[in-house]
N, C-alpha and C positions, 0 to 999 in steps of 0.2 A: 497634843495640848494647843497648838496653834489654831487647829480647826475648832476645837471647843471655845477658845477665846472669841473667834469669830462668830460663832452661832450665839454666844452670849451677847455680843454687842448688836447682832443683826436686829433684834425687835425694837431697840432704842433707835437705830437708824430709820428703821421703817416707820416708826411713830411720829417722825418729824421730817417729812419730805421737803425738799426745796423746791423753788420755781424752777421752770425749764430754762436755766441759764444757757443751755446749748443753743436753743432757739434764739435767745437774745444775742449770744455771740455771733451767730450765722447772720443776723440782720445787720449788726455793726460792721462786720467785716465786708458785707455785700455793698452797703449803702452810705458808709462814712469814709471820707479819703482826706488827706492833707491837700489844702488849697489856700486860697486867699479871698478875702471879701472886704471891700472898702479899704484897702491897703493894709489890712491886718491878716497876718498868717494864722490859720485856724484849721480844725478839722471840719469840712464842710458836710453837712447833712442833706442827704437826698430824701426829702419829705414824701415826694411823689412815689419813689420806689419803695420806701418803708411802708407806706400806706397800703400797697399793693402786694406786700410780701406776707404770705400766710405764717410765716414764722414769727411775725410781729404779733399778729392776733393770738397765736399759740402762747407766746410769752406773757402777754398782758391777762390772758385768761388763766394761765397757771398761778397768777398771783391771788386770784381771788379766793380759792379753797385753802390756802395755807393755815396751818396751825402756828401762828406767829409766837405764841407764848413758850413754845419749847425751842425756839431757835437759840442757838449759841451766840455769843457776842460777834463772832466773825460772821456767821450766817445772817444775823441781824443787819449788820452793816452791808454785806453784799446785797441782800435782798431789797433793802429800802433804798440804797443809792441807785442800783439798777432800775428799780421801780421809778424813782424820781426821774432819771433821765428818759425812760421809755415813755412815761405818761406826760413829760413836758413836750416831747415830740408828738405824742398823740394829741395833746391840746391844739397844737398847730395844724396837725392834719384834719382834726375835726371841725376847726373854726378858721379855715384858710383865707377867707374873704373878709375885707372891710366893707361895712355898709354905713350909708349916710343916714341921718335921722329920718329920712323918708324911706329907708329900707332898699336904697338902691345900691347895687353892688359896685364898689369903687375900685375892685382888683385885689390883688394879694395884700394881706397885712404886712406892714413893714417890720413890726414887732409883736412878740407875744403880748406885750402890754396893750396892744390895740383889741384884744379879745375882751369882751365884757364891757364894764364901764370904766373908762380911762379918765383919771382925775389930772394927774401931771407926773411926768417922769415915770418911774417905775410903779407909781401908784395906780393899780388897776384891780378890779374885781377878779381878774384871771386867777390871781393867787388863791383865792377862796371858793372857786368853782370847783365841784366834784370832778376830780381828774381820773379816778379809777377805783377799783376796790381790791384791798389787800387784806387777806385773812378774814374775808366776810365783812369787812368795815370800809364805808367809803371814806376816801382820803382826798383832800385838796392837795395842790403842790405845798402851799404853806404848812399844812398839817403834817406831810411827810418831813419837811425840813425841820419843824419844831420837834418832831419825835426823834430825829436823828440827833439834835443838839441836846436831848435829854433821854436817851435810849434806855430807860429803866428797864431791868435792874442793872444796867451797865452804865459806866461813865462815858462822857462826851470824848470824842476824838476829833479834835479840831481840824485835822487834815481832811475832814469831809467836805470842807468848803472848796477844796481843790477837786472834788470828784462829783459833785452835783451840778448839772449843767441846765441852766434856765433858757435854753434855746435861742441864746443871743451871742452876738459877736464877741463882746468882752467877757463871756463867762469862760471858765476853764474849758479846754477841749473835751469833746466827747471821747472817752477812752475807747480805742479801737479793739477792744476785747471786753467781755463781760467781767464784772467783778466776781471773784470766786473766794469762798471762806478760806480755802486752804493757801491761798497766796495773797490775801487781802492786805496784809501789813506791807508787803514790798509794793503791791499795786498802788496803794495810797500814798507812799512816799514818793513813788515814781510820778504820780500825778501832781503832786506839790512841786517837785523839781521842774516838770514840764511847764507848769504854769509860770514859774519864776523865770524860766528860760526865754520867755517871749518879751522882747524889750518894747513892744508896742501896747501891750495890755497886761503884762505880769510884773516885770522888774526892770528898771533902768536905773543904773547908778552912775552919777556924775561925780567922779573923784575930786574934781576941782573946786566944787561947790559943797561937797560932802552931802549932797541931795540924792535921796534914794526914793525913786517914784515906784509906787506899787498899786496893784489892783485895787479898786475901791472896796472890794470885798474885805480886805484888811482893815479898812477903816469901819465899815458897817458892823463887822463882827469881832471888833477889837477886843472887846471883853472876854471872847472866847479864847483868843491867843494869849491874852495876858493871864488869864486864869491857868492856861496850859504851860507857860514857860516864862511868866514874868514880864514880858514886853512882846511886841509884834516883832522887833528886830531878833530877839532871843529865839522866837519860835522859828522864824524862817531860816536862821544861820545854817542849821545842819542840812538844809535842803537847796542851798544856793549852788547851782550847777558849775559855776566858774569858780575854781579853787582860788584864784588870785583876788577875785571880788570878794569870796568868803573871808580870806585873810585880811583884806582891807577893811571890811565892815567890822570884823572882830577887834582889830587894832584900834579902830576910830569910833567905837560904838558911842561914846558921849558926844561926839561931833555930828554925828549923822542926823540930818533933818529928814522926816518923812513927808512926802507929798504923794498925791494919788492921781492916777490917770482918770480922764473923764470916761465914763462909762458908756459904751455903745450898746444900746438895747435892740438894735436892728437883729433880725434873724439871722442865724449861722447857716442858712440855706434859704432857698426860695419856697415860700408857702404855695402849696399846690392849688390855687385858686383859679377856677375856669368860669366864674360868675353864674355857674348853674346851681351853686349851693344855696340851699334856702337861707333867708335871713333868720337871724336868731330870734 
C-alpha cells in the first residue's frame, strides 16, 4: 500500500522540480560567516569566494528553467527568498567597482546602491536592473520583493522581510543555510528572532524611556506588519528573543514609543573589485 502511494505521488513531484537548494546551501556554508563590519555584528559575505564557486553558478542556473506555477506555498517562499539573496550577491559580484562620470575606476563600491544610477540614499536604479532569470522570466530585485509581498495565489507572510538580504550591513543576516520548503516556517521565525536579537540594527529596548528602537524595515514596510498583526509591536512580540523584554513590552504596549535605527547601506562584505572590470 505504501509503495503504491509513493508511486502515485511520484509524477506530481517530478512535474514540479525545485531549484538546486543543495548547491546554494554549500555556497552559504563555505562563504558566509559571523563577523563584524563598521561596529555591527553580522554575517559577513565573501563575495570573491562566492563568485569563484561553481556551486553558485549552478544554483543561479537552476532557477532559470523552473515551472514556478506549480510550486507550493512553502516552495514558492523558499525559491524566491533564496533567489533574492543569491541574486543580490550576484549583483555585487557582477558590478563590484565604482566608476566616475569619466568611467575611471574608483575602487570597490561601498554600497549596492552605488550600482547603476544613484539618486540619494537607497534610491538607485540597481533595484530595477535585471538581476536574474526565474522560471524563464527576468526579474529585478524589486520585482522579486514585490512578488514575495503578493505571492499569488498565496497570501503574504510578513516574516519575509527578515529573510531577504539586500547585500547591506543593516539588512537581516544572510541565513547560513538554504531556505527549504519542508522547514520554512521554523526558518522564517528564526530569522525574525535573529534580526531582533541584534541591538545595533534589529531591536534595542530602553525600559526607562519606554523607547523601542527597531530596524528601519519595520517603518518602511509598516503596512505589511499592521495587516498581519494589527501593529508593528504586536507583530514582533512573539519573536522577541529575550523573555523579560517580551514581558515588558506586552505589559507596557500603550506606553512604548517606536524609533528606528539609521540604516547602513554599506555592503556586508568587500566587493571584489580589482579595477580591471569594464565600466558599465
